[in-house]
N, C-alpha and C positions, 0 to 999 in steps of 0.2 A: 479457490480463494483468490480474491483480487489483490494484486500488489497495488498499493495505493500511496499517492503522495498527496498531501493536503496542505493548503496554506491559506493564511489570512493576511492580507496586505503584503503579498510577496510575489516572486517571480522565480520559477524553478524549471530545470530541464530534467527529463526522466529518460534513462536509457531503456527501460521497459517497465511494465506493470502487469497485473492479472485479475481473473475472477472465478466464481463457482457458486454452489449452493450451500446450505447448511443452516437453515432457518434459526432455531433457537438452541443449538447445540454449542458446547464449549468448543472454541476454536482449535485447541490442541487435539481433542478427540476427533474433530472433523478431519484434520490432516492425517491423523493416524488411520482413520477409516479409509480415506483415499489411498494411502500408501498401502494398506492391506489389500485393497481391491486391485491395485496396480502391481502388486508384488508377484502374481503368478499369471502373467499374460499368456494369451494363447500364442501359438507359432505365428499366426498372422499379425497379432498386435506387436510382436517382437520385431517384425520386419518393418513396420511403419514407425517413423520417427515422430515423436510427440512434438507439436509446434509450441514454441514459447511465445510470449507476447512480443509484439514488434512495434507497437505505437500506442498512443493513448486513445481511449474510447471517447469519442466526441459526442456520442449519443447519451451515455450514462455518466453525467458530470453534474455539478451543482450549477448549471445553467448560467444565469445572468451575473454570477460572481466571478467568472473567470473567462479568459480568452485563450483558446488553444491555437498554437501556431499552425500554418498550412502544412508543415511537415509532420504534424501530430507528435512532436517529441518535446515541445516546450509548452509551458502554460503560465499565464500571468494573472494574478488575482486582481480584480478591477473594482471591488467594492470598498467601502470606507470602514467596514467592521464595526457598525454601530451595536450589534447584538452578538451574543455567543453563537447564534445559529447562522450568522453571516460568514460562512466558511467556504472556501473554494476547494472542492474535492474532485479528483479524477481518477478513474480506474484504467487499467490496461484493456487492450482489445481482445485478449485471450486470457484464460485461467493460468495460474502457475502450474507448470508441468509437474506431474506427480510420479513419472516413471524415471525419475533421477534420484540419486542419493542427496544431491544438493541443488537448490535453485537460488539465485541471487540477482538482485538489481540494485541500481544506485541512482541518486539524483545529484545534480550540481545546483546549489542555491545561488542564483544570479543576483537576486535582490530579496533580502528577508523582510523588507518593509520596516515600518516604525516599531512594530511590536515583536517581530521576529518569530511569529507563530507558525512554524513550519512543522509538518508531521510526515513521517514515512512509515509504512507498514503494510499489513495485509488485512483484508476485509472479505466478507462474503458478497456474493453478487447482489443480494438484497439490502446491503448496507444502506442506512439513511445517508444520503449525499449531503447533508447539511451538518455533519459532525465530523470531528477530527478522528483518525483511526485510533482505536483503543477506547473511545468513549462509550461505544455501544457493544453488546454481545456479538460474539463471533468476529472480533477485530482485535488487532494488536498494533500498537503504534509507539514509536520513539519520537518525542517532541523536542524541537530545537530550542524553544524559548526557556524551558526549565530543565531539559536533560532528563525528564521522567519517562519511565516506560508504563504505558497504560494497557491493560489487558481486559477489555470488555466491561469496564466500568469508568466513571468520571474521576476516580481517585488514582493517581499514578504513584509510582515508587521511584525514589532516586535511583537512577540507573547509570548515567554516563555524563560526559560533558555536554554543554549546550553547544548548538551549532547555528551558524548564521551566514551572512553573505560571503561568497567565495568558498564555502565548504562543500566537500563531496561526501555524501552519506550514503551508506549501503545497508540493505537488509536482505536476509536470506533465510531459507528454511533448510535445515539439516534433517532430512527425513530418517536417516539412519540412527541419529541421536535423539530424534523426536523433539527438536528445539528450534527456536528462531534465533538469529544472531544479527547483530548490527555492527557496522564498521564506520 
């Protein structure tokens, strides 16, 4: 599953992000299956440390709508957001590790832009990179402009406070409790 930050008309830093597969399955079931598969590693697997994401994936992003910094840790949305599909989305360079009880990453919002449409969450590797996390199946996202949680469809549910410029927002997966959490 990809940790993902998306924005429209904004600028944000990500301390890490991620990806994986899971075509048309429910996001929660997908992570549960990954956890099940990882729960009984072979002795060889236990010796190897699973790598976590370290930077943004500059190849799989929403192209012309954003600019990724040379250090691959910051992204700036550069479009004018004329349409709902003008979204700047970026994923991490590696999938979220599944051989842990908890995985967490966060973003710092340097500039939320005029509309403050920032989203943070998880997606599958095949996620449509022109949509906010949570608007498509196999994704989950917490959006800053309305404070809603979106879980695989365009309709969100009231979830938490809105967030904007200057805020630090985090998202994690608690594999043991089988849930996502946001900070």
